[in-house]
C-alpha positions as CSV (number, residue, x, y, z in Angstrom):
1,X,184.1,34.9,86.6
2,X,181.0,36.7,87.6
3,X,180.9,40.5,88.1
4,X,178.7,41.9,90.8
5,X,177.8,45.6,90.6
6,X,176.2,47.0,93.7
7,X,174.1,50.2,94.1
8,X,175.6,51.3,97.4
9,X,173.2,54.2,97.7
10,X,170.2,51.9,97.4
11,X,171.7,49.6,100.0
12,X,172.3,52.5,102.3
13,X,168.7,53.7,102.0
14,X,167.3,50.2,102.5
15,X,169.4,49.7,105.6
16,X,168.3,53.1,107.1
17,X,164.6,52.3,106.7
18,X,164.8,48.7,107.7
19,X,163.0,47.6,110.9
20,X,166.3,46.6,112.5
21,X,167.3,48.4,115.7
22,X,169.3,51.6,115.5
23,X,173.0,51.8,115.9
24,X,175.0,54.7,117.3
25,X,178.7,55.6,117.3
26,X,180.4,56.5,120.6
27,X,179.9,60.2,119.7
28,X,176.1,59.6,119.3
29,X,176.0,59.7,115.5
30,X,173.4,57.5,113.9
31,X,175.3,54.7,112.0
32,X,172.4,52.3,111.4
33,X,172.5,52.7,107.6
34,X,176.3,52.3,107.5
35,X,176.1,49.2,109.6
36,X,173.4,47.7,107.5
37,X,175.3,48.5,104.3
38,X,178.4,46.8,105.6
39,X,176.5,43.8,106.7
40,X,174.9,43.5,103.3
41,X,178.3,43.7,101.5
42,X,179.9,41.2,103.8
43,X,177.0,38.8,103.2
44,X,177.6,39.2,99.5
45,X,181.3,38.5,99.9
46,X,180.5,35.3,101.9
47,X,178.8,33.8,98.8
48,X,181.0,31.3,97.1
49,X,180.7,32.7,93.5
50,X,181.4,36.3,94.5
51,X,184.9,37.3,93.6
52,X,184.7,40.6,91.6
53,X,182.7,43.5,92.9
54,X,182.2,47.2,92.1
55,X,180.1,49.5,94.4
56,X,178.7,52.7,93.1
57,X,177.5,55.6,95.2
58,X,175.6,58.9,94.7
59,X,178.1,61.0,96.6
60,X,175.6,63.9,96.2
61,X,171.9,63.4,95.2
62,X,172.3,65.7,92.3
63,X,173.5,65.1,88.7
64,X,173.6,66.6,85.3
65,X,169.9,65.6,85.0
66,X,169.0,68.3,87.5
67,X,170.3,70.8,84.9
68,X,168.0,69.3,82.3
69,X,164.8,69.2,84.4
70,X,164.0,71.1,87.6
71,X,161.6,68.4,88.8
72,X,164.3,65.7,88.8
73,X,165.1,64.1,92.2
74,X,167.3,65.9,94.7
75,X,168.4,65.4,98.3
76,X,165.5,67.5,99.6
77,X,163.6,65.6,102.1
78,X,166.3,63.0,102.9
79,X,166.7,62.7,106.6
80,X,169.8,64.5,107.9
81,X,170.9,61.4,109.8
82,X,171.0,59.4,106.5
83,X,172.7,62.2,104.5
84,X,175.4,62.4,107.2
85,X,176.3,58.7,106.5
86,X,177.0,59.0,102.8
87,X,180.7,59.7,103.4
88,X,180.9,56.9,106.0
89,X,179.3,54.5,103.6
90,X,182.0,55.1,101.0
91,X,184.7,54.9,103.7
92,X,183.6,51.5,105.1
93,X,183.2,50.1,101.6
94,X,186.7,51.1,100.7
95,X,187.9,49.6,104.0
96,X,186.3,46.4,103.1
97,X,188.6,46.3,100.1
98,X,186.0,46.8,97.5
99,X,186.2,48.9,94.3
100,X,184.2,52.1,94.9
101,X,182.8,54.5,92.3
102,X,181.7,57.8,93.9
103,X,179.5,59.6,91.5
104,X,179.0,63.4,91.5
105,X,178.1,64.6,88.0
106,X,176.7,61.2,87.2
107,X,174.6,58.8,89.2
108,X,175.3,55.4,90.7
109,X,173.0,53.8,88.0
110,X,175.2,55.4,85.3
111,X,178.3,53.8,86.8
112,X,176.7,50.4,87.1
113,X,175.4,50.5,83.5
114,X,178.7,51.7,82.2
115,X,180.6,48.9,84.1
116,X,178.1,46.3,83.0
117,X,178.5,47.1,79.3
118,X,182.2,47.5,79.6
119,X,183.0,44.2,81.4
120,X,180.4,42.1,79.7
121,X,182.6,42.3,76.5
122,X,185.4,40.2,78.1
123,X,185.2,36.5,77.3
124,X,186.5,35.7,80.8
125,X,183.3,37.2,82.2
126,X,180.6,34.6,82.5
127,X,177.9,37.0,83.8
128,X,177.4,40.5,85.0
129,X,174.9,40.9,87.9
130,X,173.6,44.4,88.6
131,X,172.6,44.2,92.2
132,X,169.7,46.6,92.3
133,X,165.9,46.5,91.6
134,X,166.0,50.0,89.9
135,X,164.0,49.7,86.7
136,X,166.4,52.1,84.9
137,X,169.0,49.3,84.8
138,X,166.7,47.1,82.7
139,X,167.8,49.0,79.6
140,X,171.3,47.4,79.7
141,X,170.1,43.8,80.4
142,X,171.4,41.6,77.7
143,X,170.3,37.9,77.3
144,X,171.4,36.1,80.4
145,X,174.9,37.7,80.3
146,X,173.9,41.0,81.9
147,X,171.1,40.7,84.4
148,X,169.5,42.4,87.3
149,X,169.6,40.8,90.7
150,X,167.2,41.9,93.4
151,X,169.1,40.5,96.4
152,X,166.2,41.2,98.8
153,X,163.8,39.0,96.8
154,X,166.5,36.7,95.4
155,X,165.1,37.5,92.0
156,X,167.2,37.5,88.8
157,X,165.8,39.4,85.7
158,X,167.3,38.5,82.4
159,X,166.3,39.9,79.0
160,X,163.2,37.6,78.8
161,X,162.3,38.8,82.3
162,X,162.5,42.5,81.3
163,X,160.0,41.8,78.5
164,X,157.8,39.9,80.8
165,X,157.8,42.5,83.5
166,X,157.6,45.7,81.5
167,X,156.2,44.4,78.2
168,X,159.0,46.0,76.2
169,X,162.6,44.9,75.4
170,X,165.6,46.5,77.2
171,X,166.3,49.0,74.4
172,X,162.8,50.5,74.8
173,X,163.0,51.0,78.6
174,X,164.0,54.7,78.4
175,X,161.1,55.4,76.0
176,X,158.8,53.4,78.3
177,X,159.9,55.4,81.3
178,X,159.7,58.7,79.3
179,X,156.0,58.0,78.6
180,X,154.9,56.2,81.9
181,X,157.1,58.2,84.2
182,X,159.2,57.2,87.2
183,X,158.1,58.7,90.5
184,X,161.3,57.6,92.3
185,X,163.3,59.8,90.0
186,X,160.9,62.6,89.7
187,X,160.0,61.8,86.0
188,X,156.3,62.7,85.6
189,X,155.7,60.9,82.3
190,X,152.9,61.8,79.9
191,X,149.2,62.0,81.0
192,X,147.0,59.1,80.0
193,X,150.0,56.9,79.0
194,X,149.7,54.0,81.4
195,X,151.9,50.9,81.5
196,X,149.7,48.6,79.5
197,X,149.0,50.9,76.6
198,X,152.6,52.2,76.5
199,X,153.9,48.6,76.4
200,X,151.6,47.7,73.5
201,X,152.5,50.7,71.5
202,X,156.2,50.5,72.1
203,X,156.2,46.8,71.3
204,X,155.1,47.8,67.8
205,X,157.0,51.1,67.3
206,X,160.0,50.7,69.7
207,X,160.6,54.4,70.3
208,X,158.7,57.6,71.0
209,X,160.0,59.1,67.7
210,X,158.5,56.3,65.6
211,X,155.0,56.5,67.0
212,X,152.7,58.1,64.3
213,X,151.1,61.4,65.3
214,X,147.6,60.2,64.0
215,X,146.1,57.3,65.9
216,X,144.4,56.3,62.6
217,X,147.9,55.4,61.3
218,X,148.5,53.0,64.2
219,X,148.4,49.4,63.4
220,X,148.1,48.4,67.0
221,X,144.8,48.6,68.9
222,X,144.7,50.2,72.4
223,X,141.9,51.8,74.3
224,X,141.7,55.5,74.0
225,X,144.1,55.7,71.1
226,X,142.8,59.1,69.9
227,X,143.4,60.7,73.3
228,X,146.8,59.0,73.6
229,X,147.9,60.3,70.2
230,X,146.6,63.8,70.9
231,X,148.4,64.0,74.2
232,X,151.6,62.7,72.7
233,X,151.4,65.2,69.8
234,X,151.1,68.0,72.4
235,X,153.8,66.7,74.7
236,X,156.2,64.8,72.5
237,X,159.1,67.1,73.3
238,X,158.4,66.6,77.0
239,X,158.4,62.8,76.4
240,X,161.8,63.1,74.6
241,X,163.2,65.0,77.6
242,X,161.9,62.4,80.1
243,X,163.4,59.7,77.9
244,X,166.7,61.5,78.1
245,X,166.5,61.6,81.9
246,X,165.8,57.9,82.0
247,X,168.6,57.0,79.6
248,X,171.7,55.8,81.5
249,X,175.1,57.3,80.5
250,X,177.6,54.6,79.5
251,X,180.4,57.2,79.6
252,X,180.3,57.6,83.4
253,X,184.0,57.9,84.5
254,X,185.3,54.6,85.7
255,X,189.1,54.1,86.1
256,X,189.0,50.3,85.8
257,X,189.3,49.0,82.3
258,X,189.9,45.2,83.0
259,X,187.5,43.0,85.0
260,X,190.4,41.6,87.0
261,X,190.7,45.0,88.6
262,X,187.5,44.3,90.5
263,X,188.8,41.2,92.2
264,X,188.3,41.3,95.9
265,X,191.7,40.5,97.6
266,X,190.7,41.1,101.2
267,X,189.9,43.9,103.6
268,X,192.2,46.8,104.3
269,X,192.6,45.6,107.9
270,X,194.1,48.6,109.7
271,X,191.6,51.0,108.0
272,X,188.7,48.7,108.8
273,X,189.7,48.1,112.4
274,X,190.1,51.8,113.0
275,X,186.8,52.7,111.4
276,X,184.8,49.9,113.1
277,X,186.2,51.0,116.5
278,X,185.4,54.6,115.9
279,X,181.8,53.7,114.9
280,X,181.1,51.0,117.5
281,X,180.8,48.4,114.7
282,X,183.5,45.9,115.9
283,X,181.0,43.0,115.5
284,X,181.5,43.3,111.7
285,X,185.0,42.1,112.1
286,X,183.9,38.6,113.1
287,X,182.0,38.0,109.8
288,X,184.7,38.6,107.2
289,X,185.4,35.8,104.7
290,X,188.8,35.0,103.3
291,X,189.4,35.9,99.6
292,X,189.0,33.1,97.1
293,X,192.4,32.2,95.6
294,X,192.9,33.1,91.9
């Protein structure tokens, strides 16, 4: 079997900002993002090799990371019409009969990473596909067994692909993001530490902690080494904090312990019928596949 792990919040945002026409419920509520999310999940279910799925959501755009760093991402600035659909998104995903992980203290990426590591250990699992382009998830990619899938581009990134894209192996991704930063998550990174120099240095030293304080002790050549070393010496504790922010938590609470618990066995028809009718999304009911027999 293959396990597909979907970042529902990413799909919701992508649908909201897509160029497709808007959708409104009978009461006038904007449901474009909910409609797009449901369409995306149904399209995934219609693929022949998709049988076991988990979908993670950021129920609130706040996590334990906000307590560690004030600048970490929040829900500030998110359009109210989109925020109002977070609950609807979880409801329609449940009605589609999919396993849903609503994260509050943790984030959707934490749930996906925890599930990927957990279920990849089972011999019955051929491959785990993390359906998100979020660079954070690259840290749990393993060979061709745990991979990232960008469904929009149709691009699969395995362990070799992580090394090619970022210049560092999966285990160094948190250190890489701690130094380079990640604007999407509000992680500023360390001044002067660009992608190329960071990749070269981490290829040699693997982690922030192992990088010598004196550039004269480095046995890798990068431009501006003295300035890089000086900046890191001044801000190494900041870099460690940023690494902690980027490091995914594999202890995110997931009730499912066996991959078979993620098997899709069909929609919850009464719930889906009622929800689609209340949201003016009855057209979704014509696209549903039949579950694949065991």
